[in-house]
Structure formats: C-alpha cells, structure tokens
OpenMM code with the backbone's topology and positions (N, CA, C; nanometers):
from openmm import Vec3, app, unit

residues = "UNK UNK UNK UNK UNK UNK UNK UNK UNK UNK UNK UNK UNK UNK UNK UNK UNK UNK UNK UNK UNK UNK UNK UNK UNK UNK UNK UNK UNK UNK UNK UNK UNK UNK UNK UNK UNK UNK UNK UNK UNK UNK UNK UNK UNK UNK UNK UNK UNK UNK UNK UNK UNK UNK UNK UNK UNK UNK UNK UNK UNK UNK UNK UNK UNK UNK UNK UNK UNK UNK UNK UNK UNK UNK UNK UNK UNK UNK UNK UNK UNK UNK UNK UNK UNK UNK UNK UNK UNK UNK UNK UNK UNK UNK UNK UNK UNK UNK UNK UNK UNK UNK UNK UNK UNK UNK UNK UNK UNK UNK UNK UNK UNK UNK UNK UNK UNK UNK UNK UNK UNK UNK UNK UNK UNK UNK UNK UNK UNK UNK UNK UNK UNK UNK UNK UNK UNK UNK UNK UNK UNK UNK UNK UNK UNK UNK UNK UNK UNK UNK UNK UNK UNK UNK UNK UNK UNK UNK UNK UNK UNK UNK UNK UNK UNK UNK UNK UNK".split()
positions = [
    Vec3(-1.5066, -3.1082, -1.5485),
    Vec3(-1.5523, -3.0171, -1.4467),
    Vec3(-1.4450, -2.9950, -1.3397),
    Vec3(-1.3769, -3.1030, -1.3070),
    Vec3(-1.2737, -3.0933, -1.2038),
    Vec3(-1.1588, -3.0037, -1.2505),
    Vec3(-1.1268, -3.0093, -1.3796),
    Vec3(-1.0195, -2.9243, -1.4327),
    Vec3(-1.0580, -2.7766, -1.4301),
    Vec3(-1.1859, -2.7487, -1.4500),
    Vec3(-1.2312, -2.6099, -1.4465),
    Vec3(-1.2202, -2.5551, -1.3050),
    Vec3(-1.2608, -2.6339, -1.2061),
    Vec3(-1.2515, -2.5905, -1.0669),
    Vec3(-1.1053, -2.5711, -1.0277),
    Vec3(-1.0200, -2.6631, -1.0699),
    Vec3(-0.8766, -2.6524, -1.0400),
    Vec3(-0.8178, -2.5265, -1.1046),
    Vec3(-0.8556, -2.5000, -1.2295),
    Vec3(-0.8042, -2.3806, -1.2985),
    Vec3(-0.8540, -2.2538, -1.2296),
    Vec3(-0.9801, -2.2539, -1.1864),
    Vec3(-1.0346, -2.1374, -1.1168),
    Vec3(-0.9620, -2.1158, -0.9842),
    Vec3(-0.9453, -2.2213, -0.9053),
    Vec3(-0.8764, -2.2080, -0.7769),
    Vec3(-0.7301, -2.1684, -0.7967),
    Vec3(-0.6670, -2.2226, -0.8993),
    Vec3(-0.5291, -2.1833, -0.9287),
    Vec3(-0.5227, -2.0343, -0.9590),
    Vec3(-0.6148, -1.9866, -1.0408),
    Vec3(-0.6162, -1.8452, -1.0787),
    Vec3(-0.6403, -1.7556, -0.9562),
    Vec3(-0.7340, -1.7954, -0.8715),
    Vec3(-0.7649, -1.7142, -0.7539),
    Vec3(-0.6460, -1.7102, -0.6587),
    Vec3(-0.5911, -1.8270, -0.6242),
    Vec3(-0.4793, -1.8306, -0.5301),
    Vec3(-0.3564, -1.7605, -0.5877),
    Vec3(-0.3259, -1.7848, -0.7146),
    Vec3(-0.2094, -1.7221, -0.7754),
    Vec3(-0.2283, -1.5705, -0.7860),
    Vec3(-0.3490, -1.5272, -0.8222),
    Vec3(-0.3746, -1.3834, -0.8347),
    Vec3(-0.3609, -1.3105, -0.7019),
    Vec3(-0.4182, -1.3685, -0.5965),
    Vec3(-0.4076, -1.3055, -0.4651),
    Vec3(-0.2630, -1.3056, -0.4173),
    Vec3(-0.1924, -1.4159, -0.4386),
    Vec3(-0.0516, -1.4230, -0.3985),
    Vec3(0.0345, -1.3241, -0.4747),
    Vec3(0.0112, -1.3120, -0.6051),
    Vec3(0.0886, -1.2164, -0.6850),
    Vec3(0.0580, -1.0729, -0.6436),
    Vec3(-0.0681, -1.0459, -0.6120),
    Vec3(-0.1043, -0.9103, -0.5665),
    Vec3(-0.0377, -0.8791, -0.4331),
    Vec3(-0.0346, -0.9764, -0.3419),
    Vec3(0.0296, -0.9547, -0.2117),
    Vec3(0.1796, -0.9344, -0.2293),
    Vec3(0.2431, -1.0148, -0.3151),
    Vec3(0.3866, -0.9958, -0.3410),
    Vec3(0.4135, -0.8593, -0.4038),
    Vec3(0.3318, -0.8227, -0.5003),
    Vec3(0.3502, -0.6930, -0.5658),
    Vec3(0.3318, -0.5774, -0.4692),
    Vec3(0.2332, -0.5878, -0.3819),
    Vec3(0.2099, -0.4817, -0.2830),
    Vec3(0.3263, -0.4734, -0.1853),
    Vec3(0.3803, -0.5894, -0.1440),
    Vec3(0.4927, -0.5886, -0.0497),
    Vec3(0.6181, -0.5293, -0.1139),
    Vec3(0.6397, -0.5591, -0.2394),
    Vec3(0.7614, -0.5128, -0.3066),
    Vec3(0.7488, -0.3658, -0.3471),
    Vec3(0.6318, -0.3260, -0.3934),
    Vec3(0.6150, -0.1907, -0.4479),
    Vec3(0.5541, -0.0910, -0.3504),
    Vec3(0.5434, -0.1260, -0.2221),
    Vec3(0.4785, -0.0364, -0.1250),
    Vec3(0.5516, 0.0966, -0.1138),
    Vec3(0.6832, 0.0944, -0.1106),
    Vec3(0.7588, 0.2191, -0.0961),
    Vec3(0.7452, 0.3074, -0.2197),
    Vec3(0.7450, 0.2442, -0.3382),
    Vec3(0.7301, 0.3223, -0.4600),
    Vec3(0.5912, 0.3834, -0.4700),
    Vec3(0.4880, 0.3083, -0.4267),
    Vec3(0.3529, 0.3641, -0.4291),
    Vec3(0.3402, 0.4800, -0.3308),
    Vec3(0.4075, 0.4692, -0.2154),
    Vec3(0.4069, 0.5783, -0.1186),
    Vec3(0.4729, 0.7025, -0.1782),
    Vec3(0.5848, 0.6841, -0.2464),
    Vec3(0.6503, 0.7969, -0.3136),
    Vec3(0.5617, 0.8558, -0.4216),
    Vec3(0.4882, 0.7719, -0.4919),
    Vec3(0.3975, 0.8193, -0.5956),
    Vec3(0.2895, 0.9104, -0.5364),
    Vec3(0.2283, 0.8667, -0.4252),
    Vec3(0.1248, 0.9491, -0.3619),
    Vec3(0.1827, 1.0790, -0.3075),
    Vec3(0.3020, 1.0734, -0.2505),
    Vec3(0.3650, 1.1970, -0.2010),
    Vec3(0.3951, 1.2926, -0.3160),
    Vec3(0.4430, 1.2400, -0.4266),
    Vec3(0.4718, 1.3251, -0.5421),
    Vec3(0.3441, 1.3858, -0.5981),
    Vec3(0.2335, 1.3107, -0.5948),
    Vec3(0.1061, 1.3667, -0.6391),
    Vec3(0.0636, 1.4814, -0.5492),
    Vec3(0.0847, 1.4673, -0.4178),
    Vec3(0.0509, 1.5752, -0.3247),
    Vec3(0.1357, 1.6984, -0.3522),
    Vec3(0.2654, 1.6776, -0.3709),
    Vec3(0.3540, 1.7912, -0.3983),
    Vec3(0.3175, 1.8585, -0.5297),
    Vec3(0.2826, 1.7799, -0.6290),
    Vec3(0.2427, 1.8371, -0.7574),
    Vec3(0.1154, 1.9191, -0.7447),
    Vec3(0.0182, 1.8689, -0.6686),
    Vec3(-0.1058, 1.9441, -0.6488),
    Vec3(-0.0786, 2.0744, -0.5740),
    Vec3(0.0071, 2.0688, -0.4707),
    Vec3(0.0395, 2.1908, -0.3957),
    Vec3(0.1150, 2.2899, -0.4838),
    Vec3(0.2049, 2.2406, -0.5659),
    Vec3(0.2808, 2.3274, -0.6562),
    Vec3(0.1891, 2.3913, -0.7597),
    Vec3(0.0962, 2.3139, -0.8134),
    Vec3(0.0011, 2.3706, -0.9106),
    Vec3(-0.0873, 2.4767, -0.8466),
    Vec3(-0.1251, 2.4539, -0.7214),
    Vec3(-0.2059, 2.5545, -0.6513),
    Vec3(-0.1269, 2.6836, -0.6311),
    Vec3(-0.0010, 2.6711, -0.5921),
    Vec3(0.0838, 2.7904, -0.5759),
    Vec3(0.1043, 2.8607, -0.7098),
    Vec3(0.1205, 2.7834, -0.8141),
    Vec3(0.1380, 2.8415, -0.9471),
    Vec3(0.0126, 2.9174, -0.9896),
    Vec3(-0.1044, 2.8615, -0.9600),
    Vec3(-0.2292, 2.9319, -0.9921),
    Vec3(-0.2409, 3.0625, -0.9143),
    Vec3(-0.1996, 3.0589, -0.7859),
    Vec3(-0.2032, 3.1823, -0.7060),
    Vec3(-0.1076, 3.2862, -0.7631),
    Vec3(0.0104, 3.2426, -0.8057),
    Vec3(0.1064, 3.3368, -0.8643),
    Vec3(0.0538, 3.3958, -0.9948),
    Vec3(-0.0122, 3.3128, -1.0751),
    Vec3(-0.0717, 3.3647, -1.1984),
    Vec3(-0.1794, 3.4686, -1.1668),
    Vec3(-0.2585, 3.4414, -1.0645),
    Vec3(-0.3621, 3.5366, -1.0244),
    Vec3(-0.2998, 3.6674, -0.9768),
    Vec3(-0.1936, 3.6576, -0.8972),
    Vec3(-0.1255, 3.7791, -0.8523),
    Vec3(-0.0666, 3.8574, -0.9694),
    Vec3(-0.0105, 3.7882, -1.0661),
    Vec3(0.0456, 3.8560, -1.1838),
    Vec3(-0.0626, 3.9309, -1.2604),
    Vec3(-0.1777, 3.8682, -1.2779),
    Vec3(-0.2846, 3.9398, -1.3491),
    Vec3(-0.3339, 4.0589, -1.2683),
    Vec3(-0.3428, 4.0429, -1.1348),
    Vec3(-0.3839, 4.1569, -1.0513),
    Vec3(-0.2849, 4.2718, -1.0627),
    Vec3(-0.1557, 4.2405, -1.0588),
    Vec3(-0.0547, 4.3453, -1.0703),
    Vec3(-0.0540, 4.4082, -1.2095),
    Vec3(-0.0795, 4.3287, -1.3115),
    Vec3(-0.0877, 4.3854, -1.4465),
    Vec3(-0.2043, 4.4834, -1.4571),
    Vec3(-0.3167, 4.4477, -1.3992),
    Vec3(-0.4321, 4.5374, -1.4003),
    Vec3(-0.4012, 4.6645, -1.3223),
    Vec3(-0.3351, 4.6492, -1.2066),
    Vec3(-0.2991, 4.7657, -1.1265),
    Vec3(-0.2022, 4.8569, -1.2017),
    Vec3(-0.1057, 4.7980, -1.2718),
    Vec3(-0.0117, 4.8800, -1.3505),
    Vec3(-0.0828, 4.9534, -1.4637),
    Vec3(-0.1811, 4.8885, -1.5258),
    Vec3(-0.2578, 4.9559, -1.6299),
    Vec3(-0.3361, 5.0743, -1.5712),
    Vec3(-0.3893, 5.0561, -1.4527),
    Vec3(-0.4619, 5.1657, -1.3884),
    Vec3(-0.3679, 5.2803, -1.3522),
    Vec3(-0.2460, 5.2466, -1.3109),
    Vec3(-0.1478, 5.3514, -1.2821),
    Vec3(-0.1186, 5.4333, -1.4069),
    Vec3(-0.1078, 5.3666, -1.5204),
    Vec3(-0.0787, 5.4383, -1.6447),
    Vec3(-0.1975, 5.5236, -1.6888),
    Vec3(-0.3201, 5.4729, -1.6661),
    Vec3(-0.4392, 5.5460, -1.7109),
    Vec3(-0.4759, 5.6619, -1.6189),
    Vec3(-0.4585, 5.6454, -1.4891),
    Vec3(-0.5047, 5.7462, -1.3936),
    Vec3(-0.3874, 5.7915, -1.3063),
    Vec3(-0.3345, 5.9106, -1.3277),
    Vec3(-0.2212, 5.9562, -1.2475),
    Vec3(-0.2593, 5.9904, -1.1028),
    Vec3(-0.3864, 6.0120, -1.0740),
    Vec3(-0.4286, 6.0446, -0.9375),
    Vec3(-0.4343, 5.9224, -0.8465),
    Vec3(-0.4166, 5.8062, -0.9023),
    Vec3(-0.4259, 5.6843, -0.8206),
    Vec3(-0.3124, 5.6770, -0.7185),
    Vec3(-0.1991, 5.7387, -0.7495),
    Vec3(-0.0875, 5.7407, -0.6541),
    Vec3(-0.1290, 5.8104, -0.5237),
    Vec3(-0.2022, 5.9198, -0.5380),
    Vec3(-0.2449, 5.9952, -0.4204),
    Vec3(-0.3469, 5.9173, -0.3375),
    Vec3(-0.4281, 5.8320, -0.4018),
    Vec3(-0.5300, 5.7569, -0.3296),
    Vec3(-0.4735, 5.6295, -0.2663),
    Vec3(-0.3843, 5.5611, -0.3336),
    Vec3(-0.3312, 5.4336, -0.2838),
    Vec3(-0.2125, 5.4544, -0.1913),
    Vec3(-0.1375, 5.5582, -0.2129),
    Vec3(-0.0166, 5.5836, -0.1342),
    Vec3(-0.0384, 5.5841, 0.0149),
    Vec3(-0.1324, 5.6617, 0.0663),
    Vec3(-0.1528, 5.6631, 0.2114),
    Vec3(-0.1954, 5.5266, 0.2686),
    Vec3(-0.2744, 5.4518, 0.1927),
    Vec3(-0.3214, 5.3227, 0.2434),
    Vec3(-0.2093, 5.2198, 0.2468),
    Vec3(-0.1211, 5.2226, 0.1476),
    Vec3(-0.0153, 5.1211, 0.1430),
    Vec3(0.1092, 5.1622, 0.2199),
    Vec3(0.1413, 5.2888, 0.2191),
    Vec3(0.2642, 5.3345, 0.2843),
    Vec3(0.2415, 5.3837, 0.4264),
    Vec3(0.1182, 5.4121, 0.4611),
    Vec3(0.0886, 5.4585, 0.5960),
    Vec3(0.1130, 5.6067, 0.6164),
    Vec3(0.1259, 5.6837, 0.5108),
    Vec3(0.1452, 5.8289, 0.5237),
    Vec3(0.0096, 5.8965, 0.5435),
    Vec3(0.0149, 6.0223, 0.5786),
    Vec3(-0.1098, 6.0970, 0.5985),
    Vec3(-0.1713, 6.1298, 0.4622),
    Vec3(-0.3027, 6.1159, 0.4541),
    Vec3(-0.3679, 6.1457, 0.3257),
    Vec3(-0.3707, 6.2955, 0.2970),
    Vec3(-0.3682, 6.3257, 0.1694),
    Vec3(-0.3731, 6.4658, 0.1286),
    Vec3(-0.5128, 6.5238, 0.1526),
    Vec3(-0.6136, 6.4428, 0.1406),
    Vec3(-0.7511, 6.4871, 0.1634),
    Vec3(-0.7836, 6.4695, 0.3112),
    Vec3(-0.8271, 6.5752, 0.3750),
    Vec3(-0.8546, 6.5718, 0.5195),
    Vec3(-0.9779, 6.4885, 0.5516),
    Vec3(-1.0697, 6.4738, 0.4572),
    Vec3(-1.1922, 6.3989, 0.4814),
    Vec3(-1.1776, 6.2489, 0.4503),
    Vec3(-1.0663, 6.2080, 0.3984),
    Vec3(-1.0455, 6.0673, 0.3619),
    Vec3(-1.0154, 5.9838, 0.4859),
    Vec3(-1.0707, 5.8625, 0.4876),
    Vec3(-1.0477, 5.7702, 0.5987),
    Vec3(-0.9781, 5.6470, 0.5428),
    Vec3(-0.8625, 5.6164, 0.5999),
    Vec3(-0.7878, 5.4984, 0.5579),
    Vec3(-0.7709, 5.4066, 0.6786),
    Vec3(-0.7862, 5.2772, 0.6560),
    Vec3(-0.7719, 5.1847, 0.7693),
    Vec3(-0.6266, 5.1774, 0.8154),
    Vec3(-0.6107, 5.1647, 0.9445),
    Vec3(-0.4766, 5.1497, 0.9997),
    Vec3(-0.4594, 5.0023, 1.0348),
    Vec3(-0.3613, 4.9429, 0.9750),
    Vec3(-0.3356, 4.8009, 0.9963),
    Vec3(-0.2318, 4.7875, 1.1061),
    Vec3(-0.2613, 4.7013, 1.2002),
    Vec3(-0.1688, 4.6767, 1.3108),
    Vec3(-0.1051, 4.5401, 1.2932),
    Vec3(0.0008, 4.5210, 1.3679),
    Vec3(0.0742, 4.3943, 1.3595),
    Vec3(-0.0132, 4.2760, 1.4007),
    Vec3(-0.1040, 4.2964, 1.4959),
    Vec3(-0.1907, 4.1871, 1.5404),
    Vec3(-0.2820, 4.1410, 1.4268),
    Vec3(-0.3329, 4.2374, 1.3498),
    Vec3(-0.4198, 4.2022, 1.2378),
    Vec3(-0.3422, 4.1248, 1.1315),
    Vec3(-0.2208, 4.1680, 1.1045),
    Vec3(-0.1392, 4.0980, 1.0052),
    Vec3(-0.1046, 3.9562, 1.0516),
    Vec3(-0.0740, 3.9397, 1.1793),
    Vec3(-0.0435, 3.8066, 1.2324),
    Vec3(-0.1648, 3.7154, 1.2234),
    Vec3(-0.2816, 3.7690, 1.2558),
    Vec3(-0.4037, 3.6889, 1.2486),
    Vec3(-0.4328, 3.6468, 1.1047),
    Vec3(-0.4141, 3.7377, 1.0099),
    Vec3(-0.4359, 3.7045, 0.8691),
    Vec3(-0.3350, 3.5995, 0.8214),
    Vec3(-0.2094, 3.6138, 0.8633),
    Vec3(-0.1054, 3.5183, 0.8243),
    Vec3(-0.1374, 3.3787, 0.8798),
    Vec3(-0.1805, 3.3715, 1.0060),
    Vec3(-0.2155, 3.2425, 1.0662),
    Vec3(-0.3333, 3.1779, 0.9939),
    Vec3(-0.4313, 3.2588, 0.9569),
    Vec3(-0.5476, 3.2056, 0.8851),
    Vec3(-0.5069, 3.1488, 0.7501),
    Vec3(-0.4178, 3.2163, 0.6804),
    Vec3(-0.3706, 3.1658, 0.5520),
    Vec3(-0.2913, 3.0366, 0.5674),
    Vec3(-0.2067, 3.0302, 0.6685),
    Vec3(-0.1260, 2.9095, 0.6911),
    Vec3(-0.2164, 2.7915, 0.7262),
    Vec3(-0.3168, 2.8133, 0.8114),
    Vec3(-0.4092, 2.7061, 0.8480),
    Vec3(-0.4881, 2.6590, 0.7271),
    Vec3(-0.5266, 2.7509, 0.6409),
    Vec3(-0.6001, 2.7144, 0.5206),
    Vec3(-0.5135, 2.6276, 0.4297),
    Vec3(-0.3868, 2.6635, 0.4125),
    Vec3(-0.2966, 2.5850, 0.3284),
    Vec3(-0.2718, 2.4479, 0.3883),
    Vec3(-0.2544, 2.4398, 0.5206),
    Vec3(-0.2299, 2.3105, 0.5839),
    Vec3(-0.3531, 2.2218, 0.5755),
    Vec3(-0.4715, 2.2795, 0.5898),
    Vec3(-0.5928, 2.2002, 0.5807),
    Vec3(-0.6073, 2.1434, 0.4405),
    Vec3(-0.5775, 2.2222, 0.3389),
    Vec3(-0.5847, 2.1723, 0.2019),
    Vec3(-0.4813, 2.0644, 0.1781),
    Vec3(-0.3637, 2.0771, 0.2380),
    Vec3(-0.2599, 1.9768, 0.2211),
    Vec3(-0.3023, 1.8448, 0.2849),
    Vec3(-0.3735, 1.8502, 0.3981),
    Vec3(-0.4190, 1.7280, 0.4632),
    Vec3(-0.5363, 1.6648, 0.3886),
    Vec3(-0.6064, 1.7404, 0.3070),
    Vec3(-0.7145, 1.6829, 0.2290),
    Vec3(-0.6620, 1.5832, 0.1274),
    Vec3(-0.5385, 1.5993, 0.0838),
    Vec3(-0.4787, 1.5098, -0.0139),
    Vec3(-0.3949, 1.4022, 0.0551),
    Vec3(-0.4409, 1.3518, 0.1661),
    Vec3(-0.3624, 1.2595, 0.2479),
    Vec3(-0.3393, 1.1265, 0.1765),
    Vec3(-0.2335, 1.0605, 0.2188),
    Vec3(-0.1983, 0.9292, 0.1660),
    Vec3(-0.2976, 0.8281, 0.2227),
    Vec3(-0.3436, 0.7327, 0.1413),
    Vec3(-0.4392, 0.6335, 0.1930),
    Vec3(-0.3827, 0.5558, 0.3117),
    Vec3(-0.4702, 0.5274, 0.4055),
    Vec3(-0.4279, 0.4597, 0.5286),
    Vec3(-0.3760, 0.3192, 0.5009),
    Vec3(-0.4368, 0.2490, 0.4044),
    Vec3(-0.3918, 0.1138, 0.3751),
    Vec3(-0.2490, 0.1129, 0.3235),
    Vec3(-0.2119, 0.2181, 0.2499),
    Vec3(-0.0764, 0.2251, 0.1968),
    Vec3(0.0244, 0.2541, 0.3073),
    Vec3(-0.0140, 0.3365, 0.4029),
    Vec3(0.0748, 0.3621, 0.5164),
    Vec3(0.0983, 0.2343, 0.5962),
    Vec3(-0.0088, 0.1542, 0.6157),
    Vec3(0.0077, 0.0284, 0.6887),
    Vec3(0.0905, -0.0714, 0.6104),
    Vec3(0.0700, -0.0780, 0.4788),
    Vec3(0.1456, -0.1724, 0.3963),
    Vec3(0.2935, -0.1373, 0.3920),
    Vec3(0.3270, -0.0129, 0.4154),
    Vec3(0.4666, 0.0296, 0.4068),
    Vec3(0.5434, 0.0026, 0.5356),
    Vec3(0.4759, -0.0358, 0.6431),
    Vec3(0.5462, -0.0709, 0.7657),
    Vec3(0.6195, -0.2030, 0.7434),
    Vec3(0.7364, -0.2166, 0.8036),
    Vec3(0.8226, -0.3320, 0.7794),
    Vec3(0.7537, -0.4635, 0.8141),
    Vec3(0.6883, -0.4692, 0.9288),
    Vec3(0.6222, -0.5925, 0.9710),
    Vec3(0.5158, -0.6346, 0.8692),
    Vec3(0.4340, -0.5401, 0.8260),
    Vec3(0.3279, -0.5718, 0.7303),
    Vec3(0.3848, -0.6104, 0.5947),
    Vec3(0.4945, -0.5496, 0.5550),
    Vec3(0.5571, -0.5864, 0.4272),
    Vec3(0.6087, -0.7288, 0.4314),
    Vec3(0.6686, -0.7675, 0.5442),
    Vec3(0.7194, -0.9043, 0.5573),
    Vec3(0.6041, -1.0033, 0.5540),
    Vec3(0.4960, -0.9730, 0.6270),
    Vec3(0.3801, -1.0622, 0.6291),
    Vec3(0.3179, -1.0723, 0.4900),
    Vec3(0.3041, -0.9612, 0.4200),
    Vec3(0.2493, -0.9646, 0.2839),
    Vec3(0.3365, -1.0473, 0.1909),
    Vec3(0.4666, -1.0286, 0.2001),
    Vec3(0.5576, -1.1015, 0.1132),
    Vec3(0.5483, -1.2522, 0.1399),
    Vec3(0.5540, -1.2906, 0.2671),
    Vec3(0.5496, -1.4333, 0.3021),
    Vec3(0.4154, -1.4955, 0.2650),
    Vec3(0.3062, -1.4272, 0.2937),
    Vec3(0.1748, -1.4831, 0.2608),
    Vec3(0.1552, -1.4925, 0.1094),
    Vec3(0.2034, -1.3948, 0.0354),
    Vec3(0.1946, -1.4022, -0.1104),
    Vec3(0.2760, -1.5171, -0.1669),
    Vec3(0.3968, -1.5372, -0.1130),
    Vec3(0.4805, -1.6486, -0.1593),
    Vec3(0.4147, -1.7821, -0.1264),
    Vec3(0.3569, -1.7950, -0.0073),
    Vec3(0.2900, -1.9194, 0.0315),
    Vec3(0.1693, -1.9451, -0.0590),
    Vec3(0.0917, -1.8430, -0.0891),
    Vec3(-0.0241, -1.8620, -0.1772),
    Vec3(0.0184, -1.9042, -0.3178),
    Vec3(0.1267, -1.8498, -0.3670),
    Vec3(0.1749, -1.8892, -0.4995),
    Vec3(0.2237, -2.0335, -0.4963),
    Vec3(0.2952, -2.0710, -0.3934),
    Vec3(0.3424, -2.2101, -0.3812),
    Vec3(0.2237, -2.3045, -0.3694),
    Vec3(0.1225, -2.2696, -0.2906),
    Vec3(0.0026, -2.3529, -0.2781),
    Vec3(-0.0679, -2.3665, -0.4118),
    Vec3(-0.0763, -2.2557, -0.4851),
    Vec3(-0.1463, -2.2624, -0.6140),
    Vec3(-0.0746, -2.3559, -0.7103),
    Vec3(0.0575, -2.3567, -0.7118),
    Vec3(0.1298, -2.4469, -0.8009),
    Vec3(0.1280, -2.5911, -0.7488),
    Vec3(0.1426, -2.6073, -0.6172),
    Vec3(0.1503, -2.7424, -0.5621),
    Vec3(0.0150, -2.8126, -0.5616),
    Vec3(-0.0891, -2.7428, -0.5264),
    Vec3(-0.2193, -2.8084, -0.5109),
    Vec3(-0.3082, -2.7998, -0.6350),
    Vec3(-0.2974, -2.6941, -0.7109),
    Vec3(-0.3901, -2.6751, -0.8217),
    Vec3(-0.3213, -2.6732, -0.9573),
    Vec3(-0.1957, -2.7118, -0.9635),
    Vec3(-0.1243, -2.7180, -1.0909),
    Vec3(-0.1714, -2.8376, -1.1716),
    Vec3(-0.1067, -2.8612, -1.2840),
    Vec3(-0.1446, -2.9744, -1.3682),
    Vec3(-0.1110, -3.1054, -1.2987),
    Vec3(-0.1938, -3.2050, -1.3228),
    Vec3(-0.1751, -3.3376, -1.2611),
    Vec3(-0.0976, -3.4238, -1.3596),
    Vec3(0.0091, -3.4825, -1.3124),
    Vec3(0.0846, -3.5767, -1.3949),
    Vec3(0.0372, -3.7177, -1.3616),
    Vec3(0.0295, -3.7963, -1.4614),
    Vec3(-0.0044, -3.9367, -1.4408),
    Vec3(0.1196, -4.0094, -1.3898),
    Vec3(0.0980, -4.1178, -1.3179),
    Vec3(0.2100, -4.1914, -1.2608),
    Vec3(0.3000, -4.2472, -1.3697),
    Vec3(0.2433, -4.2859, -1.4775),
    Vec3(0.3251, -4.3433, -1.5860),
    Vec3(0.4138, -4.2354, -1.6482),
    Vec3(0.3589, -4.1137, -1.6616),
    Vec3(0.4397, -4.0044, -1.7161),
    Vec3(0.5528, -3.9699, -1.6208),
    Vec3(0.5234, -3.9686, -1.4911),
    Vec3(0.6259, -3.9373, -1.3925),
    Vec3(0.7330, -4.0453, -1.3912),
    Vec3(0.6942, -4.1750, -1.4030),
    Vec3(0.7929, -4.2843, -1.4058),
    Vec3(0.8800, -4.2765, -1.5300),
    Vec3(0.8192, -4.2432, -1.6444),
    Vec3(0.8968, -4.2289, -1.7679),
    Vec3(0.9992, -4.1165, -1.7560),
    Vec3(0.9591, -4.0060, -1.6959),
    Vec3(1.0521, -3.8937, -1.6785),
    Vec3(1.1642, -3.9312, -1.5823),
    Vec3(1.1312, -4.0044, -1.4762),
    Vec3(1.2348, -4.0476, -1.3820),
    Vec3(1.3331, -4.1437, -1.4478),
    Vec3(1.2840, -4.2329, -1.5307),
    Vec3(1.3766, -4.3253, -1.5990),
    Vec3(1.4642, -4.2522, -1.6994),
    Vec3(1.4095, -4.1523, -1.7649),
    Vec3(1.4904, -4.0738, -1.8577),
    Vec3(1.5980, -3.9975, -1.7856),
    Vec3(1.5659, -3.9430, -1.6677),
    Vec3(1.6643, -3.8701, -1.5891),
    Vec3(1.7723, -3.9656, -1.5402),
    Vec3(1.7317, -4.0863, -1.4992),
    Vec3(1.8277, -4.1847, -1.4507),
    Vec3(1.9213, -4.2321, -1.5610),
    Vec3(1.8697, -4.2445, -1.6846),
    Vec3(1.9536, -4.2882, -1.7963),
    Vec3(2.0544, -4.1817, -1.8345),
    Vec3(2.0203, -4.0598, -1.8192),
    Vec3(2.1116, -3.9506, -1.8583),
    Vec3(2.2212, -3.9451, -1.7569),
] * unit.nanometer
topology = app.Topology()
chain = topology.addChain("A")
for resn in residues:
    res = topology.addResidue(resn, chain)
    for name in ("N", "CA", "C"):
        topology.addAtom(name, app.Element.getBySymbol(name[0]), res)
C-alpha cells in the first residue's frame, strides 16, 4: 500500500513539475501559435470577402453583357453624372457618408479581431517574472518527486554499492 501511495505522489508531483517546466519553456512558442491562428483566421475572412466580391463582379459583368441599357442606369449612380432620364432619382453620396461607412467597417473588423484574443493565462505566463517562477517551481517539484517519492534503497544495497565504488 505504501508503494502505491508513493507511486501516486511521485506521479502527481512529477507531472505538475513537468507541466510547469514545459509551460515556462514553451510559453513564447504557444504565444506565437495563438497569434498565427489569429492571423490565419483574419486572412481567411479577407479571402472569403474577396471571393464574394469576385462573384458579385462576375454577376455584374454577365448583366452588362446581357443588358446594354444597364450602362445608362448604373453610370449616373457610380460616376455622379446627370441621368439621362429626368424623372430618375439617384442618391448623392458625400464625403461624410463615405467616412462614416469606412469607420463602421474598420470598427467591425477590429471588434472581430479582438474576439479571437490570446488567452489571459498565456499572456501572464509569457512575462519574464512568471516564466522564471514557473521554471523554478517546476524544477523544485521534479527534484522533490525524485528525492522524496523515488525508489527506496535498502541500507545493505547502498553499502554494497559504496564498497564497489571504493574498490574501483
């Protein structure tokens, strides 16, 4: 029974110490991993938007080929020229409206980027002080696990080993 308790305590102390050492050593790499995941997600989102724009433009080009009158209808709205039809009403876009739309899009993109934030525990683990504490505590736990919960040598076995070392 005593050996089972010793093996369990050895496993617990060694496991926690190894995890602390691993976290202290690999904190910077894990931070880079999370940042790369964020960049990949943002890049995929931009790629999806570009694909959507390409399909929209393809549809618009098909409509241009099918309907030659579309130039007369879209031209005044996009170029700001006077419409050929006197009864047609086209919205006039001002610089203030464009600035407001641009700001809304930028805020939306930034909010989505912050949704994929790096975990707080990883940011704390990456600070130098915390890395040193994690490394030292992990090393101490591993040393304790070997010193206190390792295999027990009998005194006779230890004396035999000492005499063998002395004879050599």
